C-alpha positions as CSV (number, residue, x, y, z in Angstrom):
1,M,4.8,-11.5,22.6
2,S,6.4,-12.4,18.8
3,P,9.5,-11.6,17.2
4,A,7.9,-10.3,14.4
5,S,5.4,-7.8,16.6
6,R,8.8,-7.5,18.4
7,R,10.5,-6.9,15.1
8,H,7.6,-4.4,13.9
9,E,7.6,-2.2,17.2
10,R,11.5,-2.4,17.0
11,C,10.9,-0.2,13.7
12,I,8.1,2.7,14.5
13,E,11.2,4.9,15.9
14,P,13.5,5.2,13.8
15,I,11.4,5.5,11.0
16,E,9.3,8.8,12.7
17,A,13.2,9.5,12.9
18,L,12.3,9.7,9.2
19,G,9.4,12.0,9.8
20,Y,6.6,9.5,9.0
21,N,3.9,9.1,12.1
22,Y,2.3,6.3,12.4
23,I,-1.2,5.1,12.9
24,P,-1.8,2.1,15.1
25,E,-4.9,2.3,14.2
26,Y,-4.7,0.4,11.6
27,A,-4.2,-2.8,12.6
28,A,-6.7,-3.6,12.8
29,W,-7.1,-3.5,8.6
30,L,-3.6,-4.4,7.9
31,P,-2.9,-7.1,10.1
32,G,0.6,-7.7,10.1
33,E,1.5,-4.3,9.6
34,L,2.8,-1.2,10.9
35,F,1.3,1.8,8.4
36,F,2.7,4.7,8.7
37,R,1.8,8.2,6.7
38,K,4.8,11.5,5.7
39,G,3.5,15.7,4.5
40,P,1.3,18.2,5.2
41,P,-2.1,16.7,7.3
42,G,-4.4,15.6,4.7
43,P,-3.6,15.2,2.0
44,W,-0.7,12.4,3.1
45,T,2.6,12.6,0.5
46,H,4.2,9.3,1.9
47,H,2.1,6.2,3.2
48,L,4.3,3.8,4.7
49,H,3.5,0.0,4.9
50,V,6.0,-2.3,6.8
51,M,5.7,-6.5,7.0
52,E,7.3,-9.2,7.4
53,P,8.3,-10.5,3.6
54,S,6.1,-13.8,5.2
55,N,3.6,-12.2,5.4
56,P,0.2,-13.5,2.5
57,R,0.2,-9.4,1.0
58,W,3.6,-9.7,1.2
59,E,3.9,-10.5,-3.1
60,T,0.0,-9.9,-3.8
61,L,2.0,-6.6,-3.3
62,L,5.1,-7.0,-5.0
63,V,3.3,-8.2,-7.9
64,F,1.0,-5.4,-8.2
65,R,4.2,-2.6,-7.7
66,D,5.9,-5.0,-10.4
67,Y,3.0,-4.5,-12.9
68,L,2.4,-0.7,-12.4
69,R,6.4,-0.6,-12.6
70,A,6.4,-2.5,-16.3
71,H,3.0,-0.5,-17.8
72,P,3.5,3.2,-17.6
73,E,-0.3,3.9,-18.2
74,A,-2.2,1.6,-15.8
75,A,0.2,3.8,-13.2
76,R,-1.5,6.9,-14.5
77,A,-4.7,6.0,-14.2
78,Y,-3.4,4.4,-10.7
79,A,-2.7,7.3,-10.3
80,D,-5.2,9.7,-11.2
81,I,-8.0,6.8,-9.0
82,K,-5.7,7.6,-5.8
83,R,-5.9,11.6,-6.7
84,A,-9.5,11.5,-7.1
85,L,-10.5,9.2,-3.7
86,A,-8.3,11.8,-1.6
87,A,-9.5,15.1,-2.6
88,S,-13.0,13.2,-2.4
89,S,-12.6,10.7,0.7
90,R,-10.2,13.7,3.2
91,E,-10.1,11.4,5.7
92,D,-12.3,8.9,5.8
93,I,-9.9,5.7,5.4
94,A,-12.4,3.5,4.0
95,A,-14.1,5.7,1.6
96,Y,-10.6,5.9,0.0
97,R,-9.6,2.1,0.4
98,N,-12.8,1.3,-0.7
99,G,-13.0,3.6,-4.4
100,K,-9.2,1.4,-5.4
101,T,-10.0,-1.7,-4.5
102,R,-12.0,-2.5,-7.8
103,F,-8.7,-1.1,-9.5
104,V,-6.5,-3.0,-7.3
105,E,-7.5,-6.2,-7.9
106,E,-8.3,-6.0,-11.7
107,T,-4.5,-5.3,-12.1
108,T,-3.2,-6.9,-10.1
109,A,-4.6,-10.5,-12.1
110,K,-3.7,-9.6,-14.5
111,A,-0.5,-8.5,-13.6
112,R,-0.7,-12.2,-11.6
113,A,-1.2,-13.1,-16.4
114,W,1.5,-10.6,-16.6
115,R,3.7,-12.4,-14.4
116,A,2.8,-16.4,-15.5
117,D,3.5,-14.8,-18.9
118,P,5.7,-11.2,-19.9
119,S,5.8,-11.6,-23.4
120,G,1.9,-11.3,-23.7
121,R,0.9,-14.9,-25.1
């Protein structure tokens, strides 16, 4: 087991103590990440991804997050998409993820351009 895997494993119990459920089945979709959910089954109220900062998705997720924080209209649109998908896909995580892929990819591209030039010039 790699040092990163051991660090990940040590995270599970403390996060579960906070009321999150570890979902090991998602490891196939999220290599190098731990995935947790919290709240009543369907709909879940919280999703938590745990990863090393060296994970290739780390920077992508941060630029996406920062863009949503700076652009409330994009954050509202993303929330609307996620709510609609959560209602329609139920426990079909593939349908949920696929349903938001286009928005996430397009918004991430905008976020990268915004990060390169926040003034929009």
